[in-house]
DSSP file (Angstrom, degrees, kcal/mol; ACC not computed):
  #  RESIDUE AA STRUCTURE BP1 BP2  ACC     N-H-->O    O-->H-N    N-H-->O    O-->H-N    TCO  KAPPA ALPHA  PHI   PSI    X-CA   Y-CA   Z-CA
    1    1 A M              0   0    0      0, 0.0     2,-0.3     0, 0.0    78,-0.2   0.000 360.0 360.0 360.0 144.8   63.7   16.3  -70.0
    2    2 A S  E     -a   79   0A   0     76,-0.6    78,-2.3     2,-0.0     2,-0.4  -0.943 360.0-174.9-156.3 128.7   64.4   19.4  -68.0
    3    3 A V  E     +a   80   0A   0     -2,-0.3     2,-0.4    76,-0.2    78,-0.2  -0.992   8.9 177.9-124.1 128.6   64.9   23.1  -68.9
    4    4 A R  E     -a   81   0A   0     76,-2.9    78,-2.5    -2,-0.4     2,-0.5  -0.999  11.6-170.1-130.7 133.9   65.9   25.7  -66.3
    5    5 A I  E     +a   82   0A   0     -2,-0.4     2,-0.3    76,-0.2    78,-0.2  -0.987  28.5 160.0-119.1 118.8   66.5   29.3  -66.9
    6    6 A Q  E     -a   83   0A   0     76,-2.0    78,-1.2    -2,-0.5     4,-0.1  -0.964  49.0-142.4-146.6 154.6   68.0   30.9  -63.9
    7    7 A K  S    S+     0   0    0     -2,-0.3    -1,-0.1    76,-0.2    76,-0.1   0.829  81.8  81.3 -82.5 -35.8   70.0   33.9  -62.6
    8    8 A N  S    S-     0   0    0      1,-0.1    -2,-0.1    75,-0.1    76,-0.1  -0.321  86.3-104.5 -75.9 154.2   72.1   31.9  -60.1
    9    9 A D        -     0   0    0     74,-0.1     2,-0.3     1,-0.0    -1,-0.1  -0.179  32.3-138.5 -66.5 166.3   75.2   29.9  -61.0
   10   10 A F        -     0   0    0     71,-0.1     2,-0.7    -4,-0.1    82,-0.1  -0.927   9.9-125.6-127.3 154.7   75.1   26.1  -61.2
   11   11 A D     >  -     0   0    0     -2,-0.3     4,-2.7     1,-0.2     5,-0.2  -0.900  16.1-157.0-100.8 111.9   77.5   23.5  -60.0
   12   12 A V  H  > S+     0   0    0     -2,-0.7     4,-2.4     1,-0.2     5,-0.2   0.907  91.9  48.9 -57.9 -46.8   78.3   21.2  -63.0
   13   13 A G  H  > S+     0   0    0      1,-0.2     4,-2.4     2,-0.2    -1,-0.2   0.911 112.7  47.2 -60.5 -45.0   79.4   18.3  -60.8
   14   14 A K  H  > S+     0   0    0      2,-0.2     4,-2.6     1,-0.2    -1,-0.2   0.914 112.4  49.7 -63.5 -43.8   76.3   18.5  -58.7
   15   15 A E  H  X S+     0   0    0     -4,-2.7     4,-2.4     1,-0.2    -2,-0.2   0.900 111.4  49.3 -61.8 -41.8   74.0   18.7  -61.7
   16   16 A L  H  X S+     0   0    0     -4,-2.4     4,-2.7    -5,-0.2    -1,-0.2   0.911 110.9  49.3 -66.4 -41.8   75.7   15.7  -63.3
   17   17 A R  H  X S+     0   0    0     -4,-2.4     4,-1.9     2,-0.2    -2,-0.2   0.934 112.6  47.6 -61.7 -46.2   75.3   13.6  -60.1
   18   18 A L  H  < S+     0   0    0     -4,-2.6     4,-0.4     1,-0.2    -2,-0.2   0.904 112.4  50.1 -61.0 -41.2   71.6   14.5  -59.8
   19   19 A F  H >< S+     0   0    0     -4,-2.4     3,-1.6     1,-0.2     4,-0.3   0.936 110.0  49.6 -60.9 -48.4   71.1   13.7  -63.5
   20   20 A R  H >< S+     0   0    0     -4,-2.7     3,-1.2     1,-0.3    -1,-0.2   0.849 105.1  58.6 -60.8 -34.8   72.8   10.3  -63.2
   21   21 A N  T 3< S+     0   0    0     -4,-1.9    -1,-0.3     1,-0.2    -2,-0.2   0.568  91.9  70.8 -73.2  -7.6   70.7    9.5  -60.1
   22   22 A T  T <  S+     0   0    0     -3,-1.6     2,-0.4    -4,-0.4    -1,-0.2   0.604  80.5  92.8 -83.7 -10.4   67.5    9.9  -62.2
   23   23 A F    <   -     0   0    0     -3,-1.2     3,-0.1    -4,-0.3    54,-0.0  -0.703  50.2-171.3 -94.1 129.8   68.0    6.7  -64.2
   24   24 A E  S    S+     0   0    0     -2,-0.4     2,-0.5     1,-0.2    -1,-0.2   0.865  90.1  37.1 -75.3 -38.3   66.7    3.4  -63.2
   25   25 A E  S    S-     0   0    0      0, 0.0    -1,-0.2     0, 0.0     0, 0.0  -0.957  97.2-117.2-116.2 130.7   68.8    1.8  -65.9
   26   26 A I        -     0   0    0     -2,-0.5    -6,-0.0    -3,-0.1     2,-0.0  -0.505  27.4-135.4 -71.8 124.1   72.2    3.2  -66.6
   27   27 A P        -     0   0    0      0, 0.0    74,-0.3     0, 0.0     3,-0.1  -0.330  16.1-120.5 -71.7 162.5   72.6    4.7  -70.1
   28   28 A G  S    S+     0   0    0     72,-0.2     2,-0.3     1,-0.2    73,-0.2   0.724  90.1  22.3 -77.6 -20.6   75.7    3.9  -72.1
   29   29 A A  E     -B  100   0A   0     71,-2.4    71,-2.2    73,-0.1     2,-0.4  -0.994  53.2-172.0-150.8 139.7   76.8    7.5  -72.5
   30   30 A I  E     -B   99   0A   0     -2,-0.3     2,-0.4    69,-0.2    69,-0.2  -0.997  14.0-167.1-129.0 128.3   76.3   10.8  -70.9
   31   31 A V  E     -B   98   0A   0     67,-2.6    67,-2.4    -2,-0.4     2,-0.4  -0.939   2.3-167.8-116.6 135.0   77.7   13.9  -72.6
   32   32 A T  E     -B   97   0A   0     -2,-0.4     2,-0.4    65,-0.2    65,-0.2  -0.939   6.7-171.8-122.0 147.3   78.0   17.3  -70.9
   33   33 A F  E     -B   96   0A   0     63,-2.3    63,-2.6    -2,-0.4     2,-0.5  -0.991   3.8-168.2-134.8 127.2   78.8   20.7  -72.4
   34   34 A T  E     -B   95   0A   0     -2,-0.4     2,-0.4    61,-0.2    61,-0.2  -0.970   8.7-154.2-116.1 118.9   79.4   23.8  -70.2
   35   35 A G  E     -B   94   0A   0     59,-2.9    58,-3.2    -2,-0.5    59,-1.4  -0.780  13.8-166.3 -91.2 136.4   79.5   27.2  -71.9
   36   36 A I  E     -B   92   0A   0     -2,-0.4     2,-0.2    56,-0.2    56,-0.2  -0.941  28.8-102.4-125.3 142.4   81.5   29.8  -70.1
   37   37 A V        -     0   0    0     54,-2.7    53,-2.6    -2,-0.4     2,-0.1  -0.462  42.2-129.8 -65.9 126.5   81.6   33.6  -70.6
   38   38 A R        -     0   0    0     -2,-0.2     3,-0.1    51,-0.2    53,-0.1  -0.410   5.7-145.6 -76.4 153.0   84.7   34.5  -72.6
   39   39 A E  S    S+     0   0    0      1,-0.2     7,-3.6    -2,-0.1     2,-0.4   0.763  87.8  41.4 -85.7 -28.7   87.1   37.2  -71.6
   40   40 A I  E     +D   45   0B   0      5,-0.2     2,-0.4     7,-0.0     5,-0.2  -0.977  62.3 175.6-125.6 133.1   87.8   38.3  -75.1
   41   41 A S  E >  S-D   44   0B   0      3,-2.3     3,-1.4    -2,-0.4    86,-0.0  -0.986  76.1 -11.1-136.9 125.1   85.3   38.6  -77.9
   42   42 A E  T 3  S-     0   0    0     -2,-0.4    -1,-0.1     1,-0.3     3,-0.1   0.903 129.4 -55.6  51.1  45.2   86.3   40.0  -81.3
   43   43 A E  T 3  S+     0   0    0      1,-0.2     2,-0.4    -3,-0.0    -1,-0.3   0.659 114.2 117.9  63.4  20.3   89.6   41.1  -79.9
   44   44 A K  E <   -D   41   0B   0     -3,-1.4    -3,-2.3    85,-0.0     2,-0.6  -0.938  69.5-119.9-116.7 141.1   88.0   43.1  -77.2
   45   45 A L  E     -D   40   0B   0     -2,-0.4    85,-0.8    -5,-0.2     2,-0.5  -0.684  29.8-145.1 -77.5 118.4   88.4   42.5  -73.5
   46   46 A I  E     -E  129   0C   0     -7,-3.6    43,-0.3    -2,-0.6    83,-0.2  -0.751  20.7-178.8 -90.8 124.5   84.9   41.9  -72.1
   47   47 A T  E     -     0   0C   0     81,-2.9     2,-0.3    -2,-0.5    42,-0.2   0.771  69.2 -10.7 -91.7 -29.4   84.2   43.2  -68.6
   48   48 A E  E     -E  128   0C   0     80,-1.5    80,-3.1    40,-0.2     2,-0.4  -0.976  53.7-149.4-164.0 156.4   80.7   41.9  -68.3
   49   49 A M  E     -EF 127  87C   0     38,-2.9    38,-3.3    -2,-0.3     2,-0.5  -0.999  10.3-158.6-130.5 135.0   77.8   40.4  -70.3
   50   50 A T  E     -EF 126  86C   0     76,-2.7    76,-2.3    -2,-0.4     2,-0.5  -0.960   4.5-161.8-116.0 127.4   74.2   40.9  -69.6
   51   51 A L  E     -EF 125  85C   0     34,-2.0    34,-2.5    -2,-0.5     2,-0.3  -0.932   9.5-174.2-109.8 127.8   71.6   38.4  -70.9
   52   52 A E  E     +E  124   0C   0     72,-2.5    72,-2.7    -2,-0.5     2,-0.3  -0.825  10.2 158.2-114.9 157.5   67.9   39.5  -71.1
   53   53 A H  E     -E  123   0C   0     -2,-0.3    70,-0.1    70,-0.2     3,-0.1  -0.982  45.7-107.8-165.4 166.0   64.9   37.4  -72.0
   54   54 A Y     >  -     0   0    0     68,-0.5     4,-2.9    -2,-0.3     5,-0.3  -0.941  36.6-143.3-102.1 113.9   61.1   37.1  -71.7
   55   55 A P  H  > S+     0   0    0      0, 0.0     4,-2.6     0, 0.0     5,-0.2   0.854  91.9  41.5 -50.9 -52.9   60.7   34.2  -69.3
   56   56 A D  H  > S+     0   0    0      1,-0.2     4,-2.3     2,-0.2     5,-0.2   0.928 118.3  46.2 -64.3 -44.8   57.6   32.4  -70.7
   57   57 A M  H  > S+     0   0    0      2,-0.2     4,-2.3     1,-0.2    -1,-0.2   0.914 114.1  48.4 -63.3 -43.3   58.8   32.8  -74.4
   58   58 A T  H  X S+     0   0    0     -4,-2.9     4,-2.6     2,-0.2     5,-0.2   0.933 111.4  49.1 -65.7 -45.9   62.3   31.6  -73.6
   59   59 A K  H  X S+     0   0    0     -4,-2.6     4,-2.4    -5,-0.3     5,-0.2   0.929 111.6  49.6 -59.8 -45.4   61.1   28.6  -71.6
   60   60 A R  H  X S+     0   0    0     -4,-2.3     4,-2.1    -5,-0.2    -1,-0.2   0.922 112.8  46.9 -58.4 -45.2   58.8   27.5  -74.4
   61   61 A Q  H  X S+     0   0    0     -4,-2.3     4,-2.3     2,-0.2    -2,-0.2   0.901 112.3  48.6 -66.9 -41.1   61.5   27.8  -77.0
   62   62 A L  H  X S+     0   0    0     -4,-2.6     4,-2.5     2,-0.2    -1,-0.2   0.887 112.0  49.9 -66.3 -38.3   64.1   25.9  -75.0
   63   63 A E  H  X S+     0   0    0     -4,-2.4     4,-2.6    -5,-0.2    -1,-0.2   0.882 109.9  51.3 -65.9 -37.5   61.6   23.2  -74.3
   64   64 A K  H  X S+     0   0    0     -4,-2.1     4,-2.2    -5,-0.2    -2,-0.2   0.917 110.9  47.7 -64.7 -43.7   60.8   23.0  -78.0
   65   65 A I  H  X S+     0   0    0     -4,-2.3     4,-1.7     2,-0.2    -2,-0.2   0.916 113.7  47.6 -62.9 -44.2   64.5   22.7  -78.8
   66   66 A E  H  X S+     0   0    0     -4,-2.5     4,-1.8     1,-0.2    -2,-0.2   0.916 110.6  51.4 -65.0 -42.9   64.9   20.0  -76.2
   67   67 A N  H  X S+     0   0    0     -4,-2.6     4,-1.6     1,-0.2    -1,-0.2   0.890 106.2  55.8 -60.4 -40.2   61.9   18.1  -77.5
   68   68 A E  H  X S+     0   0    0     -4,-2.2     4,-1.7     1,-0.2    -1,-0.2   0.908 105.4  51.7 -58.3 -43.1   63.3   18.3  -81.0
   69   69 A A  H  X S+     0   0    0     -4,-1.7     4,-2.2     1,-0.2    -1,-0.2   0.895 108.3  51.6 -62.2 -39.2   66.5   16.6  -79.8
   70   70 A H  H  < S+     0   0    0     -4,-1.8     5,-0.3     1,-0.2    -1,-0.2   0.789 109.4  50.5 -70.6 -26.2   64.4   13.8  -78.2
   71   71 A Q  H  < S+     0   0    0     -4,-1.6    -1,-0.2    -3,-0.2    -2,-0.2   0.833 114.9  43.0 -77.3 -31.0   62.6   13.3  -81.5
   72   72 A R  H  < S+     0   0    0     -4,-1.7    -2,-0.2    -5,-0.2    -3,-0.1   0.802 119.6  34.0 -84.1 -31.4   65.8   13.0  -83.5
   73   73 A W  S  < S-     0   0    0     -4,-2.2     2,-1.8    -5,-0.2    -1,-0.1  -0.907  83.4-110.6-128.8 151.6   67.8   10.8  -81.2
   74   74 A P        +     0   0    0      0, 0.0    27,-0.6     0, 0.0     2,-0.3  -0.566  53.0 175.5 -81.1  81.5   67.0    7.9  -78.8
   75   75 A L  E     - C   0 100A   0     -2,-1.8    25,-0.3    -5,-0.3     3,-0.1  -0.666  35.5-160.5 -94.3 141.8   67.8    9.8  -75.6
   76   76 A N  E    S-     0   0A   0     23,-2.8     2,-0.3     1,-0.3    24,-0.2   0.708  77.1 -32.1 -84.2 -24.5   67.2    8.6  -72.1
   77   77 A G  E     - C   0  99A   0     22,-1.2    22,-2.2   -54,-0.0    -1,-0.3  -0.965  55.2-159.7 179.9 167.8   67.2   12.1  -70.8
   78   78 A S  E     - C   0  98A   0     -2,-0.3   -76,-0.6    20,-0.2     2,-0.3  -0.983   3.4-157.5-159.4 159.2   68.5   15.6  -71.1
   79   79 A I  E     -aC   2  97A   0     18,-2.2    18,-2.2    -2,-0.3     2,-0.4  -0.996   2.7-171.3-139.3 139.1   69.0   18.9  -69.2
   80   80 A I  E     +aC   3  96A   0    -78,-2.3   -76,-2.9    -2,-0.3     2,-0.5  -0.986   6.8 179.0-127.9 122.3   69.4   22.5  -70.4
   81   81 A I  E     +aC   4  95A   0     14,-2.7    14,-2.7    -2,-0.4     2,-0.4  -0.992   6.0 178.7-121.2 124.6   70.3   25.1  -67.8
   82   82 A H  E     -aC   5  94A   0    -78,-2.5   -76,-2.0    -2,-0.5    12,-0.2  -0.991  14.5-146.1-128.9 130.5   70.7   28.6  -69.2
   83   83 A R  E     -a    6   0A   0     10,-2.8     2,-0.3    -2,-0.4   -76,-0.2  -0.527  12.6-171.8 -91.8 160.1   71.6   31.7  -67.1
   84   84 A Y        +     0   0    0    -78,-1.2     2,-0.2    -2,-0.2   -32,-0.2  -0.897  43.0  52.1-140.2 171.4   70.5   35.3  -67.5
   85   85 A G  E    S-F   51   0C   0    -34,-2.5   -34,-2.0    -2,-0.3     2,-0.4  -0.591  99.2 -15.7  98.9-163.8   71.4   38.6  -65.9
   86   86 A K  E     +F   50   0C   0    -36,-0.2     2,-0.3    -2,-0.2   -36,-0.2  -0.661  66.3 173.3 -83.3 127.8   74.9   40.1  -65.4
   87   87 A L  E     -F   49   0C   0    -38,-3.3   -38,-2.9    -2,-0.4     2,-0.3  -0.911  14.6-154.3-129.0 156.0   77.8   37.7  -65.9
   88   88 A V    >   -     0   0    0     -2,-0.3     3,-2.2   -40,-0.2   -51,-0.3  -0.795  44.4 -59.4-124.4 170.7   81.6   38.2  -66.0
   89   89 A A  T 3  S+     0   0    0    -43,-0.3   -51,-0.2    -2,-0.3    -1,-0.1  -0.162 122.6  20.6 -52.0 139.7   84.4   36.3  -67.7
   90   90 A A  T 3  S+     0   0    0    -53,-2.6    -1,-0.3     1,-0.3     2,-0.2   0.315  90.6 132.2  80.2  -3.9   84.7   32.7  -66.5
   91   91 A D    <   -     0   0    0     -3,-2.2   -54,-2.7   -54,-0.1    -1,-0.3  -0.503  65.4-108.9 -71.3 146.1   81.1   32.5  -65.2
   92   92 A N  E     +B   36   0A   0    -56,-0.2   -56,-0.2    -2,-0.2     3,-0.1  -0.553  40.7 171.2 -68.0 138.7   79.1   29.5  -66.3
   93   93 A I  E     +     0   0A   0    -58,-3.2   -10,-2.8     1,-0.4     2,-0.3   0.679  59.2  11.9-119.1 -36.4   76.4   30.5  -68.8
   94   94 A V  E     -BC  35  82A   0    -59,-1.4   -59,-2.9   -12,-0.2     2,-0.4  -1.000  51.5-165.6-148.2 144.3   74.9   27.2  -70.1
   95   95 A L  E     -BC  34  81A   0    -14,-2.7   -14,-2.7    -2,-0.3     2,-0.4  -0.996   8.2-177.9-130.5 127.1   74.9   23.6  -69.2
   96   96 A V  E     +BC  33  80A   0    -63,-2.6   -63,-2.3    -2,-0.4     2,-0.4  -0.993   3.3 178.7-124.5 127.8   73.7   20.9  -71.6
   97   97 A I  E     +BC  32  79A   0    -18,-2.2   -18,-2.2    -2,-0.4     2,-0.4  -0.997   1.4 179.8-129.2 132.5   73.6   17.2  -70.6
   98   98 A T  E     -BC  31  78A   0    -67,-2.4   -67,-2.6    -2,-0.4     2,-0.4  -0.976   7.2-164.7-130.5 147.2   72.4   14.3  -72.7
   99   99 A A  E     +BC  30  77A   0    -22,-2.2   -23,-2.8    -2,-0.4   -22,-1.2  -0.992  16.8 154.7-132.4 139.0   72.2   10.6  -72.1
  100  100 A S  E     -BC  29  75A   0    -71,-2.2   -71,-2.4    -2,-0.4   -72,-0.2  -0.968  53.6-111.5-152.6 163.2   71.6    7.8  -74.5
  101  101 A A  S    S+     0   0    0    -27,-0.6     2,-0.4    -2,-0.3   -26,-0.1   0.720 107.6  52.1 -67.8 -20.1   72.4    4.1  -74.7
  102  102 A H  S  > S-     0   0    0    -28,-0.3     4,-1.7   -73,-0.1     3,-0.2  -0.958  76.9-139.5-125.8 137.0   74.9    5.0  -77.5
  103  103 A R  H  > S+     0   0    0     -2,-0.4     4,-3.1     1,-0.2     5,-0.2   0.847 100.4  59.3 -62.4 -36.5   77.6    7.6  -77.4
  104  104 A K  H  > S+     0   0    0      1,-0.2     4,-2.9     2,-0.2     5,-0.3   0.928 107.6  45.8 -61.7 -44.4   77.0    8.9  -81.0
  105  105 A A  H  > S+     0   0    0      2,-0.2     4,-2.2     1,-0.2     5,-0.2   0.891 113.6  49.8 -66.0 -38.2   73.4    9.9  -80.1
  106  106 A A  H  X S+     0   0    0     -4,-1.7     4,-1.7     2,-0.2    -2,-0.2   0.933 115.5  42.6 -64.0 -47.1   74.6   11.5  -76.9
  107  107 A F  H  X S+     0   0    0     -4,-3.1     4,-2.4     2,-0.2    -2,-0.2   0.947 116.7  46.3 -64.9 -49.0   77.3   13.5  -78.6
  108  108 A E  H  X S+     0   0    0     -4,-2.9     4,-2.7    -5,-0.2    -2,-0.2   0.913 112.9  49.0 -64.2 -42.5   75.2   14.5  -81.6
  109  109 A S  H  X S+     0   0    0     -4,-2.2     4,-2.5    -5,-0.3    -1,-0.2   0.882 111.2  49.8 -66.7 -36.6   72.2   15.5  -79.6
  110  110 A A  H  X S+     0   0    0     -4,-1.7     4,-2.4    -5,-0.2    -1,-0.2   0.926 112.8  47.4 -65.6 -42.6   74.3   17.7  -77.2
  111  111 A E  H  X S+     0   0    0     -4,-2.4     4,-2.7     2,-0.2    -2,-0.2   0.914 111.6  50.7 -64.0 -42.3   76.0   19.3  -80.2
  112  112 A F  H  X S+     0   0    0     -4,-2.7     4,-2.8     2,-0.2     5,-0.3   0.933 110.0  49.9 -59.1 -47.7   72.6   19.9  -81.8
  113  113 A L  H  X S+     0   0    0     -4,-2.5     4,-2.4     1,-0.2    -2,-0.2   0.916 112.6  46.6 -60.0 -44.1   71.2   21.5  -78.6
  114  114 A V  H  X S+     0   0    0     -4,-2.4     4,-2.2     2,-0.2    -1,-0.2   0.927 112.8  49.6 -65.7 -44.6   74.2   23.8  -78.2
  115  115 A D  H  X S+     0   0    0     -4,-2.7     4,-1.1     1,-0.2    31,-0.2   0.934 115.4  43.1 -59.4 -46.2   74.0   24.9  -81.9
  116  116 A W  H  X>S+     0   0    0     -4,-2.8     4,-3.3     1,-0.2     5,-0.7   0.838 109.9  55.9 -72.7 -31.4   70.3   25.6  -81.7
  117  117 A L  H  X5S+     0   0    0     -4,-2.4     4,-1.0    -5,-0.3    -1,-0.2   0.917 107.6  51.1 -61.9 -42.0   70.6   27.3  -78.3
  118  118 A K  H  <5S+     0   0    0     -4,-2.2    -1,-0.2    -5,-0.2    -2,-0.2   0.803 125.7  24.3 -64.4 -28.2   73.2   29.7  -80.0
  119  119 A T  H  <5S+     0   0    0     -4,-1.1    -2,-0.2    -5,-0.2    -1,-0.2   0.687 131.1  30.8-112.6 -23.2   70.9   30.5  -82.9
  120  120 A K  H  <5S+     0   0    0     -4,-3.3    -3,-0.2    -5,-0.2    -2,-0.1   0.559  85.5 102.8-117.9 -12.3   67.3   29.9  -81.8
  121  121 A A  S  <<S-     0   0    0     -4,-1.0     2,-2.2    -5,-0.7   -63,-0.1  -0.610  73.8-126.0 -78.8 131.1   67.1   30.7  -78.1
  122  122 A P        +     0   0    0      0, 0.0   -68,-0.5     0, 0.0     2,-0.4  -0.423  60.3 131.9 -82.1  71.0   65.5   34.1  -77.4
  123  123 A F  E     -E   53   0C   0     -2,-2.2     2,-0.6   -70,-0.1   -70,-0.2  -0.940  46.1-146.6-114.3 142.1   68.2   35.7  -75.3
  124  124 A W  E     -E   52   0C   0    -72,-2.7   -72,-2.5    -2,-0.4     2,-0.5  -0.951  16.7-159.2-110.4 122.2   69.5   39.2  -75.9
  125  125 A K  E     -EG  51 136C   0     11,-0.8    11,-3.0    -2,-0.6     2,-0.5  -0.855  10.1-172.5-108.9 132.9   73.2   39.6  -75.1
  126  126 A N  E     -EG  50 135C   0    -76,-2.3   -76,-2.7    -2,-0.5     2,-0.4  -0.986  10.1-157.1-123.4 121.7   74.9   42.8  -74.4
  127  127 A E  E     -EG  49 134C   0      7,-2.8     7,-2.3    -2,-0.5     2,-0.5  -0.828   1.5-155.3-100.3 134.8   78.7   42.9  -74.0
  128  128 A L  E     +EG  48 133C   0    -80,-3.1   -81,-2.9    -2,-0.4   -80,-1.5  -0.944  26.7 156.2-109.0 124.5   80.4   45.6  -72.1
  129  129 A S  E >   -EG  46 132C   0      3,-3.0     3,-2.1    -2,-0.5   -83,-0.2  -0.762  60.3 -84.9-134.4-179.7   84.1   46.2  -73.0
  130  130 A S  T 3  S+     0   0    0    -85,-0.8     3,-0.1     1,-0.3   -84,-0.1   0.742 128.0  54.6 -62.3 -21.8   86.6   49.1  -72.9
  131  131 A S  T 3  S-     0   0    0      1,-0.3    -1,-0.3   -86,-0.2     2,-0.3   0.306 121.5 -97.3 -95.0  10.2   85.2   50.3  -76.2
  132  132 A G  E <   -G  129   0C   0     -3,-2.1    -3,-3.0     2,-0.0     2,-0.4  -0.723  53.9 -40.1 115.7-162.4   81.6   50.5  -74.9
  133  133 A S  E     +G  128   0C   0     -2,-0.3     2,-0.3    -5,-0.2    -5,-0.2  -0.848  50.5 175.9-111.2 141.3   78.5   48.4  -74.9
  134  134 A Q  E     -G  127   0C   0     -7,-2.3    -7,-2.8    -2,-0.4     2,-0.2  -0.993  29.7-122.6-148.2 140.0   77.2   46.4  -77.9
  135  135 A W  E     -G  126   0C   0     -2,-0.3     2,-0.4    -9,-0.2    -9,-0.2  -0.581  31.8-148.4 -76.3 140.4   74.4   44.0  -78.5
  136  136 A V  E     -G  125   0C   0    -11,-3.0   -11,-0.8    -2,-0.2     2,-0.3  -0.917  15.8-176.9-117.9 136.1   75.5   40.6  -79.8
  137  137 A S        -     0   0    0     -2,-0.4   -18,-0.1     1,-0.1   -13,-0.0  -0.753  44.9 -72.1-119.6 173.3   73.8   38.2  -82.2
  138  138 A S        -     0   0    0     -2,-0.3     2,-0.1   -19,-0.1    -1,-0.1  -0.338  55.8-131.9 -62.9 148.5   74.7   34.8  -83.4
  139  139 A N     >  -     0   0    0      1,-0.1     4,-2.3    -3,-0.1     3,-0.2  -0.414  24.7 -93.4-100.3 177.5   77.6   35.0  -85.9
  140  140 A Y  H  > S+     0   0    0      1,-0.2     4,-2.5     2,-0.2     5,-0.2   0.876 124.1  51.0 -57.1 -43.4   78.1   33.4  -89.3
  141  141 A T  H  > S+     0   0    0      1,-0.2     4,-2.2     2,-0.2    -1,-0.2   0.867 109.3  51.6 -66.3 -35.0   79.9   30.3  -87.9
  142  142 A D  H  > S+     0   0    0     -3,-0.2     4,-2.1     2,-0.2    -2,-0.2   0.928 110.5  48.8 -63.3 -44.4   77.1   29.7  -85.4
  143  143 A E  H  X S+     0   0    0     -4,-2.3     4,-2.3     1,-0.2    -2,-0.2   0.900 110.8  50.2 -63.5 -41.7   74.5   29.9  -88.2
  144  144 A L  H  X S+     0   0    0     -4,-2.5     4,-1.2     1,-0.2    -1,-0.2   0.910 109.4  51.3 -62.9 -41.3   76.5   27.5  -90.4
  145  145 A A  H  < S+     0   0    0     -4,-2.2     4,-0.3     1,-0.2     3,-0.3   0.913 112.9  45.3 -60.8 -42.8   76.7   25.0  -87.5
  146  146 A A  H >X S+     0   0    0     -4,-2.1     3,-1.4   -31,-0.2     4,-0.6   0.841 104.6  63.3 -71.4 -34.6   73.0   25.2  -86.9
  147  147 A E  H >< S+     0   0    0     -4,-2.3     3,-1.2     1,-0.3    -1,-0.2   0.821  89.2  67.4 -60.2 -32.7   72.2   24.9  -90.6
  148  148 A R  T 3< S+     0   0    0     -4,-1.2    -1,-0.3    -3,-0.3    -2,-0.2   0.763  96.7  55.4 -63.8 -21.4   73.7   21.4  -90.9
  149  149 A W  T <4 S-     0   0    0     -3,-1.4    -1,-0.3    -4,-0.3    -2,-0.2   0.725  91.4-172.7 -80.7 -21.9   70.9   20.1  -88.6
  150  150 A G    <<  -     0   0    0     -3,-1.2     2,-0.3    -4,-0.6    -1,-0.1   0.067  38.6 -51.5  57.5-174.9   68.2   21.5  -91.0
  151  151 A E        -     0   0    0      1,-0.1     2,-0.1    -4,-0.1    -4,-0.0  -0.719  69.0 -94.1 -91.8 148.5   64.6   21.4  -90.1
  152  152 A K        -     0   0    0     -2,-0.3     2,-0.5     1,-0.1    -1,-0.1  -0.389  34.4-134.3 -65.0 133.4   63.1   18.1  -88.9
  153  153 A K              0   0    0      1,-0.1    -1,-0.1    -2,-0.1    -3,-0.0  -0.771 360.0 360.0 -88.0 128.1   61.5   16.1  -91.7
  154  154 A T              0   0    0     -2,-0.5    -1,-0.1     0, 0.0    -2,-0.0   0.448 360.0 360.0 -99.3 360.0   58.1   14.7  -90.7
């Protein structure tokens, strides 16, 4: 398991190669998701997005989300990389990689991680567009996507 919160960009290919090299035994499936800053949001042209966070709180919460995925699915490994700071359209913002012996677990866990990152990760996003600056929160469709995972039953 690995969580990184960083200002600098990441190279998806390099991260995937490093991830693959960590396994003694090759898993059956590796799923990657790369989130990219959109150019248009709610029909507005976005010139820049700034993500703020409290480092310790954010790292703890992302580790908790990642740990939850490992409890729900039989994962061989996972990575979450999330950027902060000023970003522009087409910049990488998040990378999620999951590995499992079975593709269904790899796909579902990656989707779970992305859904919960969108709704439970403590990042504050401010979008700058031609109509000004506005703070962004998760939207209704993000909340619906996350709800389907429910809370873990112990």
